[in-house]
N, CA and C atoms of all chains as a GROMACS GRO file, in nm:
protein
  627
    1MET      N    1   0.083  -0.120   0.000
    1MET     CA    2   0.000   0.000   0.000
    1MET      C    3   0.087   0.125   0.000
    2PHE      N    4   0.197   0.119   0.078
    2PHE     CA    5   0.279   0.240   0.085
    2PHE      C    6   0.364   0.256  -0.040
    3VAL      N    7   0.375   0.150  -0.121
    3VAL     CA    8   0.445   0.167  -0.249
    3VAL      C    9   0.364   0.261  -0.336
    4ALA      N   10   0.229   0.242  -0.333
    4ALA     CA   11   0.145   0.332  -0.413
    4ALA      C   12   0.158   0.475  -0.362
    5VAL      N   13   0.166   0.490  -0.230
    5VAL     CA   14   0.180   0.625  -0.174
    5VAL      C   15   0.310   0.686  -0.222
    6THR      N   16   0.418   0.608  -0.218
    6THR     CA   17   0.548   0.663  -0.259
    6THR      C   18   0.545   0.703  -0.406
    7LEU      N   19   0.485   0.618  -0.490
    7LEU     CA   20   0.480   0.653  -0.633
    7LEU      C   21   0.397   0.779  -0.653
    8GLY      N   22   0.282   0.788  -0.582
    8GLY     CA   23   0.198   0.907  -0.597
    8GLY      C   24   0.273   1.032  -0.558
    9ILE      N   25   0.348   1.025  -0.446
    9ILE     CA   26   0.421   1.143  -0.402
    9ILE      C   27   0.530   1.177  -0.502
   10LEU      N   28   0.596   1.074  -0.561
   10LEU     CA   29   0.700   1.103  -0.659
   10LEU      C   30   0.641   1.173  -0.782
   11VAL      N   31   0.521   1.132  -0.823
   11VAL     CA   32   0.457   1.200  -0.937
   11VAL      C   33   0.430   1.345  -0.901
   12ALA      N   34   0.379   1.368  -0.779
   12ALA     CA   35   0.349   1.506  -0.738
   12ALA      C   36   0.478   1.587  -0.733
   13MET      N   37   0.588   1.524  -0.688
   13MET     CA   38   0.714   1.598  -0.680
   13MET      C   39   0.762   1.634  -0.820
   14SER      N   40   0.744   1.543  -0.916
   14SER     CA   41   0.792   1.577  -1.051
   14SER      C   42   0.709   1.692  -1.107
   15MET      N   43   0.580   1.696  -1.073
   15MET     CA   44   0.499   1.810  -1.122
   15MET      C   45   0.548   1.939  -1.058
   16ALA      N   46   0.583   1.933  -0.929
   16ALA     CA   47   0.635   2.055  -0.865
   16ALA      C   48   0.767   2.095  -0.931
   17LEU      N   49   0.848   1.996  -0.969
   17LEU     CA   50   0.975   2.029  -1.037
   17LEU      C   51   0.948   2.098  -1.170
   18VAL      N   52   0.843   2.052  -1.241
   18VAL     CA   53   0.813   2.115  -1.370
   18VAL      C   54   0.780   2.262  -1.347
   19ARG      N   55   0.702   2.288  -1.239
   19ARG     CA   56   0.673   2.429  -1.210
   19ARG      C   57   0.801   2.503  -1.175
   20ALA      N   58   0.894   2.439  -1.107
   20ALA     CA   59   1.018   2.508  -1.072
   20ALA      C   60   1.094   2.544  -1.199
   21LEU      N   61   1.093   2.456  -1.300
   21LEU     CA   62   1.168   2.486  -1.423
   21LEU      C   63   1.096   2.592  -1.504
   22LEU      N   64   0.962   2.580  -1.512
   22LEU     CA   65   0.886   2.669  -1.601
   22LEU      C   66   0.868   2.807  -1.539
   23GLY      N   67   0.859   2.811  -1.408
   23GLY     CA   68   0.811   2.930  -1.338
   23GLY      C   69   0.868   3.058  -1.393
   24PRO      N   70   0.787   3.151  -1.448
   24PRO     CA   71   0.845   3.276  -1.501
   24PRO      C   72   0.912   3.358  -1.392
   25THR      N   73   0.838   3.384  -1.280
   25THR     CA   74   0.901   3.471  -1.180
   25THR      C   75   0.977   3.385  -1.080
   26VAL      N   76   1.062   3.451  -1.006
   26VAL     CA   77   1.147   3.377  -0.911
   26VAL      C   78   1.060   3.324  -0.797
   27TYR      N   79   0.945   3.392  -0.772
   27TYR     CA   80   0.862   3.347  -0.660
   27TYR      C   81   0.793   3.216  -0.694
   28ASP      N   82   0.768   3.190  -0.827
   28ASP     CA   83   0.714   3.058  -0.861
   28ASP      C   84   0.813   2.950  -0.822
   29ARG      N   85   0.940   2.980  -0.842
   29ARG     CA   86   1.041   2.877  -0.812
   29ARG      C   87   1.047   2.854  -0.661
   30VAL      N   88   1.036   2.963  -0.584
   30VAL     CA   89   1.039   2.945  -0.438
   30VAL      C   90   0.918   2.864  -0.395
   31LEU      N   91   0.804   2.892  -0.457
   31LEU     CA   92   0.682   2.817  -0.423
   31LEU      C   93   0.699   2.670  -0.458
   32ALA      N   94   0.760   2.644  -0.577
   32ALA     CA   95   0.778   2.505  -0.619
   32ALA      C   96   0.872   2.434  -0.522
   33VAL      N   97   0.979   2.503  -0.480
   33VAL     CA   98   1.073   2.439  -0.387
   33VAL      C   99   1.005   2.412  -0.254
   34ASN      N  100   0.919   2.505  -0.212
   34ASN     CA  101   0.850   2.486  -0.085
   34ASN      C  102   0.757   2.365  -0.090
   35THR      N  103   0.678   2.353  -0.198
   35THR     CA  104   0.588   2.236  -0.206
   35THR      C  105   0.669   2.109  -0.222
   36PHE      N  106   0.783   2.119  -0.295
   36PHE     CA  107   0.868   2.001  -0.312
   36PHE      C  108   0.917   1.955  -0.175
   37GLY      N  109   0.955   2.052  -0.090
   37GLY     CA  110   1.004   2.016   0.043
   37GLY      C  111   0.896   1.950   0.127
   38THR      N  112   0.774   2.003   0.121
   38THR     CA  113   0.667   1.941   0.200
   38THR      C  114   0.642   1.800   0.151
   39LYS      N  115   0.653   1.782   0.018
   39LYS     CA  116   0.630   1.645  -0.033
   39LYS      C  117   0.742   1.552   0.007
   40THR      N  118   0.863   1.607   0.022
   40THR     CA  119   0.973   1.520   0.068
   40THR      C  120   0.945   1.474   0.210
   41VAL      N  121   0.888   1.566   0.290
   41VAL     CA  122   0.854   1.526   0.428
   41VAL      C  123   0.761   1.406   0.424
   42LEU      N  124   0.659   1.412   0.337
   42LEU     CA  125   0.563   1.302   0.331
   42LEU      C  126   0.627   1.178   0.271
   43LEU      N  127   0.720   1.198   0.177
   43LEU     CA  128   0.786   1.081   0.116
   43LEU      C  129   0.867   1.007   0.222
   44ILE      N  130   0.940   1.086   0.305
   44ILE     CA  131   1.022   1.021   0.409
   44ILE      C  132   0.932   0.946   0.506
   45ALA      N  133   0.818   1.009   0.542
   45ALA     CA  134   0.728   0.940   0.636
   45ALA      C  135   0.674   0.812   0.573
   46ALA      N  136   0.637   0.822   0.443
   46ALA     CA  137   0.582   0.702   0.377
   46ALA      C  138   0.688   0.593   0.369
   47LEU      N  139   0.814   0.632   0.337
   47LEU     CA  140   0.919   0.531   0.330
   47LEU      C  141   0.944   0.471   0.468
   48GLY      N  142   0.928   0.557   0.572
   48GLY     CA  143   0.945   0.503   0.706
   48GLY      C  144   0.844   0.394   0.734
   49PHE      N  145   0.722   0.415   0.688
   49PHE     CA  146   0.620   0.312   0.708
   49PHE      C  147   0.643   0.193   0.617
   50LEU      N  148   0.696   0.220   0.496
   50LEU     CA  149   0.714   0.110   0.401
   50LEU      C  150   0.816   0.012   0.455
   51THR      N  151   0.927   0.065   0.511
   51THR     CA  152   1.034  -0.024   0.556
   51THR      C  153   1.028  -0.049   0.706
   52ASP      N  154   0.911  -0.012   0.767
   52ASP     CA  155   0.893  -0.041   0.910
   52ASP      C  156   1.004   0.014   0.995
   53ARG      N  157   1.043   0.140   0.969
   53ARG     CA  158   1.148   0.203   1.050
   53ARG      C  159   1.091   0.335   1.104
   54PRO      N  160   1.042   0.335   1.229
   54PRO     CA  161   0.978   0.457   1.280
   54PRO      C  162   1.074   0.573   1.297
   55GLU      N  163   1.208   0.551   1.289
   55GLU     CA  164   1.299   0.666   1.309
   55GLU      C  165   1.284   0.766   1.193
   56PHE      N  166   1.235   0.719   1.077
   56PHE     CA  167   1.224   0.810   0.962
   56PHE      C  168   1.135   0.928   0.995
   57LEU      N  169   1.041   0.910   1.090
   57LEU     CA  170   0.951   1.022   1.119
   57LEU      C  171   1.026   1.136   1.183
   58ASP      N  172   1.135   1.105   1.256
   58ASP     CA  173   1.217   1.216   1.308
   58ASP      C  174   1.280   1.292   1.193
   59LEU      N  175   1.329   1.217   1.093
   59LEU     CA  176   1.389   1.283   0.976
   59LEU      C  177   1.285   1.373   0.911
   60ALA      N  178   1.162   1.320   0.898
   60ALA     CA  179   1.059   1.399   0.830
   60ALA      C  180   1.031   1.526   0.908
   61LEU      N  181   1.028   1.515   1.041
   61LEU     CA  182   1.001   1.635   1.121
   61LEU      C  183   1.111   1.737   1.104
   62VAL      N  184   1.238   1.692   1.111
   62VAL     CA  185   1.350   1.787   1.098
   62VAL      C  186   1.348   1.849   0.959
   63TYR      N  187   1.315   1.768   0.859
   63TYR     CA  188   1.312   1.821   0.723
   63TYR      C  189   1.205   1.927   0.708
   64ALA      N  190   1.090   1.906   0.775
   64ALA     CA  191   0.983   2.006   0.768
   64ALA      C  192   1.031   2.136   0.831
   65LEU      N  193   1.102   2.126   0.945
   65LEU     CA  194   1.153   2.248   1.010
   65LEU      C  195   1.247   2.322   0.917
   66ILE      N  196   1.344   2.248   0.861
   66ILE     CA  197   1.448   2.314   0.782
   66ILE      C  198   1.389   2.371   0.654
   67ASN      N  199   1.293   2.300   0.594
   67ASN     CA  200   1.232   2.349   0.470
   67ASN      C  201   1.166   2.484   0.494
   68PHE      N  202   1.099   2.495   0.610
   68PHE     CA  203   1.031   2.621   0.640
   68PHE      C  204   1.132   2.734   0.657
   69ILE      N  205   1.238   2.706   0.736
   69ILE     CA  206   1.339   2.809   0.760
   69ILE      C  207   1.402   2.852   0.629
   70GLY      N  208   1.431   2.754   0.543
   70GLY     CA  209   1.494   2.787   0.415
   70GLY      C  210   1.406   2.877   0.331
   71THR      N  211   1.276   2.844   0.325
   71THR     CA  212   1.188   2.926   0.242
   71THR      C  213   1.182   3.068   0.295
   72ILE      N  214   1.170   3.083   0.428
   72ILE     CA  215   1.160   3.218   0.483
   72ILE      C  216   1.291   3.294   0.458
   73ALA      N  217   1.407   3.228   0.470
   73ALA     CA  218   1.534   3.298   0.449
   73ALA      C  219   1.544   3.344   0.304
   74VAL      N  220   1.508   3.257   0.210
   74VAL     CA  221   1.518   3.297   0.069
   74VAL      C  222   1.425   3.414   0.042
   75LEU      N  223   1.304   3.408   0.101
   75LEU     CA  224   1.209   3.517   0.074
   75LEU      C  225   1.259   3.647   0.135
   76LYS      N  226   1.320   3.639   0.254
   76LYS     CA  227   1.372   3.762   0.314
   76LYS      C  228   1.481   3.819   0.226
   77PHE      N  229   1.564   3.731   0.171
   77PHE     CA  230   1.673   3.780   0.086
   77PHE      C  231   1.615   3.847  -0.038
   78PHE      N  232   1.509   3.787  -0.096
   78PHE     CA  233   1.453   3.848  -0.217
   78PHE      C  234   1.391   3.983  -0.186
   79GLU      N  235   1.328   3.992  -0.066
   79GLU     CA  236   1.252   4.114  -0.040
   79GLU      C  237   1.345   4.228   0.001
   80PHE      N  238   1.444   4.199   0.085
   80PHE     CA  239   1.525   4.309   0.140
   80PHE      C  240   1.665   4.313   0.078
   81GLY      N  241   1.693   4.227  -0.019
   81GLY     CA  242   1.823   4.238  -0.083
   81GLY      C  243   1.934   4.177   0.000
   82ASP      N  244   1.918   4.171   0.134
   82ASP     CA  245   2.022   4.101   0.212
   82ASP      C  246   1.957   4.048   0.336
   83LEU      N  247   2.027   3.970   0.417
   83LEU     CA  248   1.966   3.907   0.534
   83LEU      C  249   1.986   3.995   0.656
   84GLY      N  250   2.008   4.126   0.634
   84GLY     CA  251   2.013   4.217   0.746
   84GLY      C  252   2.150   4.225   0.809
   85LEU      N  253   2.252   4.157   0.750
   85LEU     CA  254   2.384   4.163   0.812
   85LEU      C  255   2.457   4.289   0.769
   86THR      N  256   2.451   4.321   0.635
   86THR     CA  257   2.534   4.432   0.588
   86THR      C  258   2.487   4.564   0.649
   87ARG      N  259   2.356   4.578   0.676
   87ARG     CA  260   2.315   4.709   0.730
   87ARG      C  261   2.385   4.733   0.862
   88ARG      N  262   2.402   4.624   0.944
   88ARG     CA  263   2.467   4.647   1.074
   88ARG      C  264   2.611   4.691   1.049
   89VAL      N  265   2.675   4.631   0.948
   89VAL     CA  266   2.815   4.667   0.922
   89VAL      C  267   2.822   4.815   0.885
   90HIS      N  268   2.729   4.862   0.798
   90HIS     CA  269   2.733   5.005   0.760
   90HIS      C  270   2.713   5.090   0.883
   91ARG      N  271   2.618   5.049   0.970
   91ARG     CA  272   2.590   5.136   1.085
   91ARG      C  273   2.715   5.146   1.172
   92GLU      N  274   2.788   5.030   1.188
   92GLU     CA  275   2.908   5.040   1.272
   92GLU      C  276   3.016   5.123   1.202
   93ALA      N  277   3.014   5.121   1.067
   93ALA     CA  278   3.120   5.196   0.996
   93ALA      C  279   3.100   5.346   1.016
   94GLU      N  280   2.973   5.391   1.027
   94GLU     CA  281   2.957   5.539   1.039
   94GLU      C  282   3.005   5.586   1.175
   95MET      N  283  -1.200  -0.589   1.320
   95MET     CA  284  -1.154  -0.456   1.359
   95MET      C  285  -1.034  -0.417   1.271
   96ASP      N  286  -0.944  -0.514   1.247
   96ASP     CA  287  -0.827  -0.480   1.168
   96ASP      C  288  -0.868  -0.443   1.026
   97MET      N  289  -0.965  -0.523   0.970
   97MET     CA  290  -1.005  -0.495   0.833
   97MET      C  291  -1.059  -0.352   0.823
   98ALA      N  292  -1.142  -0.312   0.925
   98ALA     CA  293  -1.202  -0.178   0.918
   98ALA      C  294  -1.092  -0.073   0.920
   99LEU      N  295  -0.994  -0.090   1.012
   99LEU     CA  296  -0.888   0.012   1.021
   99LEU      C  297  -0.808   0.016   0.893
  100ASP      N  298  -0.779  -0.101   0.838
  100ASP     CA  299  -0.700  -0.104   0.714
  100ASP      C  300  -0.775  -0.034   0.602
  101ALA      N  301  -0.905  -0.066   0.589
  101ALA     CA  302  -0.983  -0.004   0.480
  101ALA      C  303  -0.989   0.147   0.500
  102LEU      N  304  -1.010   0.189   0.626
  102LEU     CA  305  -1.022   0.332   0.654
  102LEU      C  306  -0.892   0.403   0.622
  103SER      N  307  -0.779   0.344   0.661
  103SER     CA  308  -0.651   0.411   0.634
  103SER      C  309  -0.626   0.412   0.484
  104TRP      N  310  -0.666   0.307   0.414
  104TRP     CA  311  -0.648   0.306   0.268
  104TRP      C  312  -0.731   0.417   0.204
  105VAL      N  313  -0.855   0.436   0.251
  105VAL     CA  314  -0.941   0.540   0.193
  105VAL      C  315  -0.880   0.676   0.220
  106SER      N  316  -0.833   0.701   0.343
  106SER     CA  317  -0.781   0.836   0.372
  106SER      C  318  -0.651   0.859   0.296
  107ILE      N  319  -0.570   0.754   0.275
  107ILE     CA  320  -0.446   0.774   0.198
  107ILE      C  321  -0.479   0.808   0.054
  108VAL      N  322  -0.580   0.742  -0.002
  108VAL     CA  323  -0.615   0.768  -0.142
  108VAL      C  324  -0.668   0.911  -0.155
  109THR      N  325  -0.754   0.956  -0.059
  109THR     CA  326  -0.801   1.095  -0.068
  109THR      C  327  -0.685   1.192  -0.050
  110GLY      N  328  -0.591   1.159   0.039
  110GLY     CA  329  -0.475   1.247   0.057
  110GLY      C  330  -0.397   1.260  -0.072
  111LEU      N  331  -0.374   1.146  -0.138
  111LEU     CA  332  -0.301   1.150  -0.265
  111LEU      C  333  -0.380   1.230  -0.367
  112PHE      N  334  -0.513   1.212  -0.367
  112PHE     CA  335  -0.596   1.285  -0.463
  112PHE      C  336  -0.580   1.435  -0.442
  113PHE      N  337  -0.591   1.479  -0.316
  113PHE     CA  338  -0.580   1.624  -0.291
  113PHE      C  339  -0.443   1.674  -0.330
  114MET      N  340  -0.340   1.594  -0.300
  114MET     CA  341  -0.205   1.640  -0.331
  114MET      C  342  -0.188   1.656  -0.482
  115LEU      N  343  -0.237   1.557  -0.559
  115LEU     CA  344  -0.218   1.567  -0.705
  115LEU      C  345  -0.300   1.682  -0.762
  116VAL      N  346  -0.423   1.702  -0.709
  116VAL     CA  347  -0.504   1.812  -0.760
  116VAL      C  348  -0.437   1.944  -0.727
  117GLY      N  349  -0.384   1.956  -0.603
  117GLY     CA  350  -0.316   2.081  -0.566
  117GLY      C  351  -0.196   2.107  -0.653
  118THR      N  352  -0.116   2.002  -0.677
  118THR     CA  353   0.003   2.023  -0.759
  118THR      C  354  -0.036   2.054  -0.902
  119LEU      N  355  -0.146   1.994  -0.948
  119LEU     CA  356  -0.194   2.029  -1.083
  119LEU      C  357  -0.233   2.175  -1.086
  120GLY      N  358  -0.294   2.223  -0.974
  120GLY     CA  359  -0.329   2.365  -0.966
  120GLY      C  360  -0.205   2.451  -0.972
  121VAL      N  361  -0.098   2.409  -0.902
  121VAL     CA  362   0.026   2.487  -0.905
  121VAL      C  363   0.078   2.494  -1.047
  122LEU      N  364   0.056   2.388  -1.125
  122LEU     CA  365   0.108   2.386  -1.262
  122LEU      C  366   0.026   2.474  -1.354
  123ARG      N  367  -0.108   2.464  -1.342
  123ARG     CA  368  -0.191   2.522  -1.447
  123ARG      C  369  -0.235   2.664  -1.419
  124LEU      N  370  -0.238   2.708  -1.295
  124LEU     CA  371  -0.298   2.840  -1.268
  124LEU      C  372  -0.207   2.950  -1.322
  125PRO      N  373  -0.268   3.065  -1.361
  125PRO     CA  374  -0.193   3.164  -1.439
  125PRO      C  375  -0.096   3.250  -1.359
  126ASP      N  376  -0.113   3.257  -1.226
  126ASP     CA  377  -0.045   3.366  -1.156
  126ASP      C  378   0.010   3.313  -1.025
  127ILE      N  379   0.113   3.379  -0.971
  127ILE     CA  380   0.178   3.328  -0.849
  127ILE      C  381   0.078   3.324  -0.734
  128TYR      N  382  -0.011   3.422  -0.727
  128TYR     CA  383  -0.101   3.426  -0.610
  128TYR      C  384  -0.204   3.314  -0.619
  129THR      N  385  -0.251   3.284  -0.741
  129THR     CA  386  -0.346   3.172  -0.752
  129THR      C  387  -0.275   3.041  -0.724
  130ARG      N  388  -0.148   3.034  -0.766
  130ARG     CA  389  -0.074   2.908  -0.740
  130ARG      C  390  -0.052   2.891  -0.591
  131LEU      N  391  -0.036   3.002  -0.521
  131LEU     CA  392  -0.018   2.992  -0.375
  131LEU      C  393  -0.138   2.925  -0.312
  132HIS      N  394  -0.258   2.962  -0.363
  132HIS     CA  395  -0.378   2.900  -0.307
  132HIS      C  396  -0.376   2.750  -0.328
  133ALA      N  397  -0.339   2.710  -0.450
  133ALA     CA  398  -0.337   2.566  -0.479
  133ALA      C  399  -0.232   2.496  -0.394
  134ALA      N  400  -0.114   2.560  -0.378
  134ALA     CA  401  -0.007   2.495  -0.301
  134ALA      C  402  -0.050   2.483  -0.155
  135GLY      N  403  -0.120   2.586  -0.105
  135GLY     CA  404  -0.164   2.579   0.034
  135GLY      C  405  -0.256   2.460   0.055
  136MET      N  406  -0.338   2.432  -0.048
  136MET     CA  407  -0.434   2.322  -0.031
  136MET      C  408  -0.361   2.188  -0.018
  137THR      N  409  -0.254   2.170  -0.100
  137THR     CA  410  -0.187   2.040  -0.091
  137THR      C  411  -0.125   2.023   0.047
  138ASP      N  412  -0.065   2.133   0.100
  138ASP     CA  413   0.007   2.116   0.226
  138ASP      C  414  -0.089   2.074   0.336
  139THR      N  415  -0.207   2.140   0.343
  139THR     CA  416  -0.292   2.108   0.458
  139THR      C  417  -0.376   1.984   0.431
  140MET      N  418  -0.454   1.984   0.320
  140MET     CA  419  -0.547   1.873   0.300
  140MET      C  420  -0.472   1.746   0.259
  141GLY      N  421  -0.384   1.758   0.161
  141GLY     CA  422  -0.315   1.639   0.111
  141GLY      C  423  -0.235   1.574   0.222
  142ALA      N  424  -0.152   1.655   0.287
  142ALA     CA  425  -0.069   1.600   0.394
  142ALA      C  426  -0.158   1.551   0.508
  143GLY      N  427  -0.267   1.622   0.534
  143GLY     CA  428  -0.352   1.584   0.645
  143GLY      C  429  -0.410   1.446   0.628
  144PHE      N  430  -0.466   1.417   0.509
  144PHE     CA  431  -0.526   1.285   0.491
  144PHE      C  432  -0.420   1.177   0.485
  145LEU      N  433  -0.302   1.210   0.427
  145LEU     CA  434  -0.197   1.107   0.423
  145LEU      C  435  -0.154   1.071   0.564
  146ILE      N  436  -0.135   1.177   0.646
  146ILE     CA  437  -0.089   1.149   0.782
  146ILE      C  438  -0.200   1.080   0.861
  147LEU      N  439  -0.327   1.113   0.829
  147LEU     CA  440  -0.436   1.042   0.896
  147LEU      C  441  -0.433   0.894   0.861
  148GLY      N  442  -0.402   0.864   0.734
  148GLY     CA  443  -0.393   0.723   0.693
  148GLY      C  444  -0.282   0.653   0.769
  149MET      N  445  -0.165   0.721   0.780
  149MET     CA  446  -0.055   0.658   0.855
  149MET      C  447  -0.091   0.644   1.001
  150LEU      N  448  -0.168   0.745   1.052
  150LEU     CA  449  -0.209   0.739   1.192
  150LEU      C  450  -0.290   0.612   1.216
  151LEU      N  451  -0.382   0.581   1.123
  151LEU     CA  452  -0.466   0.463   1.142
  151LEU      C  453  -0.382   0.337   1.138
  152GLN      N  454  -0.275   0.341   1.058
  152GLN     CA  455  -0.187   0.224   1.058
  152GLN      C  456  -0.123   0.206   1.195
  153THR      N  457  -0.080   0.318   1.254
  153THR     CA  458  -0.014   0.303   1.386
  153THR      C  459  -0.116   0.260   1.491
  154VAL      N  460  -0.242   0.309   1.477
  154VAL     CA  461  -0.344   0.266   1.574
  154VAL      C  462  -0.360   0.115   1.564
  155GLN      N  463  -0.352   0.064   1.441
  155GLN     CA  464  -0.363  -0.081   1.425
  155GLN      C  465  -0.247  -0.149   1.498
  156GLY      N  466  -0.125  -0.087   1.484
  156GLY     CA  467  -0.009  -0.145   1.552
  156GLY      C  468  -0.029  -0.144   1.702
  157ILE      N  469  -0.087  -0.034   1.753
  157ILE     CA  470  -0.106  -0.023   1.899
  157ILE      C  471  -0.204  -0.128   1.945
  158LEU      N  472  -0.310  -0.151   1.865
  158LEU     CA  473  -0.410  -0.250   1.908
  158LEU      C  474  -0.347  -0.389   1.917
  159HIS      N  475  -0.239  -0.410   1.833
  159HIS     CA  476  -0.173  -0.540   1.842
  159HIS      C  477  -0.083  -0.548   1.964
  160GLY      N  478  -0.083  -0.439   2.047
  160GLY     CA  479  -0.011  -0.449   2.174
  160GLY      C  480   0.132  -0.402   2.167
  161GLU      N  481   0.176  -0.346   2.052
  161GLU     CA  482   0.316  -0.298   2.048
  161GLU      C  483   0.316  -0.158   2.111
  162SER      N  484   0.375  -0.141   2.227
  162SER     CA  485   0.363  -0.013   2.297
  162SER      C  486   0.450   0.092   2.233
  163THR      N  487   0.548   0.054   2.147
  163THR     CA  488   0.637   0.158   2.093
  163THR      C  489   0.562   0.244   1.992
  164TRP      N  490   0.445   0.198   1.945
  164TRP     CA  491   0.380   0.272   1.837
  164TRP      C  492   0.318   0.399   1.889
  165TRP      N  493   0.310   0.418   2.025
  165TRP     CA  494   0.260   0.547   2.073
  165TRP      C  495   0.351   0.661   2.029
  166PHE      N  496   0.482   0.636   2.032
  166PHE     CA  497   0.574   0.744   1.994
  166PHE      C  498   0.556   0.777   1.846
  167VAL      N  499   0.532   0.672   1.764
  167VAL     CA  500   0.511   0.699   1.621
  167VAL      C  501   0.388   0.787   1.605
  168LEU      N  502   0.283   0.755   1.681
  168LEU     CA  503   0.160   0.835   1.674
  168LEU      C  504   0.189   0.980   1.711
  169PHE      N  505   0.268   0.998   1.818
  169PHE     CA  506   0.298   1.133   1.865
  169PHE      C  507   0.374   1.211   1.758
  170ARG      N  508   0.474   1.142   1.695
  170ARG     CA  509   0.555   1.213   1.594
  170ARG      C  510   0.471   1.250   1.473
  171LEU      N  511   0.380   1.162   1.435
  171LEU     CA  512   0.295   1.193   1.319
  171LEU      C  513   0.210   1.315   1.347
  172VAL      N  514   0.149   1.320   1.468
  172VAL     CA  515   0.066   1.435   1.500
  172VAL      C  516   0.151   1.560   1.504
  173LEU      N  517   0.274   1.547   1.556
  173LEU     CA  518   0.363   1.664   1.564
  173LEU      C  519   0.396   1.716   1.425
  174ILE      N  520   0.424   1.625   1.331
  174ILE     CA  521   0.457   1.669   1.195
  174ILE      C  522   0.339   1.744   1.137
  175TYR      N  523   0.218   1.690   1.156
  175TYR     CA  524   0.103   1.756   1.093
  175TYR      C  525   0.076   1.892   1.157
  176VAL      N  526   0.088   1.900   1.290
  176VAL     CA  527   0.064   2.029   1.356
  176VAL      C  528   0.166   2.130   1.305
  177PHE      N  529   0.291   2.086   1.290
  177PHE     CA  530   0.394   2.180   1.244
  177PHE      C  531   0.364   2.225   1.102
  178LEU      N  532   0.327   2.130   1.016
  178LEU     CA  533   0.294   2.168   0.877
  178LEU      C  534   0.176   2.264   0.877
  179LEU      N  535   0.080   2.242   0.967
  179LEU     CA  536  -0.038   2.327   0.971
  179LEU      C  537  -0.001   2.470   1.009
  180PHE      N  538   0.100   2.486   1.095
  180PHE     CA  539   0.138   2.621   1.136
  180PHE      C  540   0.225   2.689   1.031
  181THR      N  541   0.322   2.614   0.973
  181THR     CA  542   0.421   2.683   0.892
  181THR      C  543   0.371   2.707   0.750
  182SER      N  544   0.281   2.625   0.700
  182SER     CA  545   0.241   2.642   0.559
  182SER      C  546   0.173   2.776   0.537
  183PRO      N  547   0.079   2.821   0.623
  183PRO     CA  548   0.023   2.954   0.598
  183PRO      C  549   0.126   3.064   0.610
  184ILE      N  550   0.220   3.049   0.705
  184ILE     CA  551   0.319   3.156   0.722
  184ILE      C  552   0.404   3.166   0.596
  185ALA      N  553   0.445   3.052   0.543
  185ALA     CA  554   0.529   3.055   0.422
  185ALA      C  555   0.451   3.115   0.307
  186SER      N  556   0.323   3.077   0.293
  186SER     CA  557   0.245   3.132   0.181
  186SER      C  558   0.229   3.282   0.198
  187HIS      N  559   0.206   3.327   0.322
  187HIS     CA  560   0.190   3.471   0.345
  187HIS      C  561   0.318   3.546   0.310
  188ALA      N  562   0.432   3.489   0.357
  188ALA     CA  563   0.559   3.557   0.329
  188ALA      C  564   0.584   3.562   0.180
  189LEU      N  565   0.547   3.453   0.110
  189LEU     CA  566   0.571   3.449  -0.034
  189LEU      C  567   0.484   3.553  -0.104
  190ALA      N  568   0.358   3.566  -0.060
  190ALA     CA  569   0.270   3.665  -0.125
  190ALA      C  570   0.322   3.806  -0.099
  191ARG      N  571   0.366   3.831   0.024
  191ARG     CA  572   0.417   3.965   0.056
  191ARG      C  573   0.542   3.994  -0.027
  192ALA      N  574   0.633   3.895  -0.036
  192ALA     CA  575   0.755   3.918  -0.114
  192ALA      C  576   0.719   3.942  -0.260
  193GLY      N  577   0.618   3.867  -0.309
  193GLY     CA  578   0.577   3.886  -0.448
  193GLY      C  579   0.526   4.027  -0.471
  194LEU      N  580   0.440   4.073  -0.379
  194LEU     CA  581   0.386   4.209  -0.394
  194LEU      C  582   0.499   4.311  -0.384
  195ALA      N  583   0.590   4.292  -0.287
  195ALA     CA  584   0.700   4.389  -0.274
  195ALA      C  585   0.788   4.383  -0.397
  196GLY      N  586   0.798   4.265  -0.458
  196GLY     CA  587   0.884   4.251  -0.574
  196GLY      C  588   0.820   4.304  -0.700
  197GLY      N  589   0.694   4.350  -0.692
  197GLY     CA  590   0.635   4.416  -0.808
  197GLY      C  591   0.556   4.324  -0.897
  198VAL      N  592   0.524   4.200  -0.848
  198VAL     CA  593   0.443   4.110  -0.931
  198VAL      C  594   0.298   4.148  -0.907
  199ASP      N  595   0.230   4.206  -1.006
  199ASP     CA  596   0.092   4.246  -0.979
  199ASP      C  597  -0.002   4.133  -1.015
  200PRO      N  598  -0.110   4.117  -0.936
  200PRO     CA  599  -0.198   4.001  -0.954
  200PRO      C  600  -0.257   4.000  -1.094
  201TRP      N  601  -0.283   3.877  -1.141
  201TRP     CA  602  -0.334   3.853  -1.276
  201TRP      C  603  -0.479   3.894  -1.282
  202THR      N  604  -0.523   3.968  -1.385
  202THR     CA  605  -0.668   3.995  -1.400
  202THR      C  606  -0.711   3.935  -1.533
  203ALA      N  607  -0.838   3.896  -1.539
  203ALA     CA  608  -0.887   3.832  -1.662
  203ALA      C  609  -0.872   3.931  -1.777
  204PRO      N  610  -0.845   3.884  -1.899
  204PRO     CA  611  -0.820   3.977  -2.010
  204PRO      C  612  -0.931   4.080  -2.026
  205GLY      N  613  -1.062   4.037  -2.006
  205GLY     CA  614  -1.171   4.133  -2.031
  205GLY      C  615  -1.178   4.238  -1.924
  206ASP      N  616  -1.149   4.200  -1.795
  206ASP     CA  617  -1.177   4.293  -1.685
  206ASP      C  618  -1.076   4.406  -1.681
  207GLY      N  619  -0.954   4.384  -1.729
  207GLY     CA  620  -0.845   4.476  -1.696
  207GLY      C  621  -0.871   4.617  -1.746
  208ASP      N  622  -0.938   4.632  -1.864
  208ASP     CA  623  -0.929   4.764  -1.926
  208ASP      C  624  -1.059   4.843  -1.916
  209GLU      N  625  -1.129   4.836  -1.797
  209GLU     CA  626  -1.248   4.921  -1.789
  209GLU      C  627  -1.207   5.068  -1.784
   0.00000   0.00000   0.00000
């Protein structure tokens, strides 16, 4: 049963990848990477159930955390041009 | 009892897969980043929700067989879903804000734009 789940998730991931390649604006690509990451979380959980290894759920949880942080960091970089480090350097330089 | 749980988890997994594929199809076909955000949001909450519900029923079956370690699996599954439920709207909101700040103006139907 979980083989079907894994195949379904892989199909969904390939569709998200197509959006990442096609996406005209850069935000489409960030969106595609974000959905790809969430699907990886589910893929890891499904594989954990497929091979009867409950530790995979810890991996899925950590991956969900990191995927979220990554998306927010990329978006902050796109919106403000930097992650807020250089402004502090300029302020100290004055 | 086992048959019922198995059938129920199979049904929820199939609906989860269905929502995920429909959402990803929406991400592919919709014309604009903001409409795609709506579709992507749906896959994260509904698709993941039913899939995790299906896995949850599998672990409940394991617990009924007396394996006490499956409580932790149940806990981790619920934790993953709660976390996805919190972070997916925040990510979509941040993405929409970044899009607006980046100058991507929302798509309007060809007829409506030029009143």
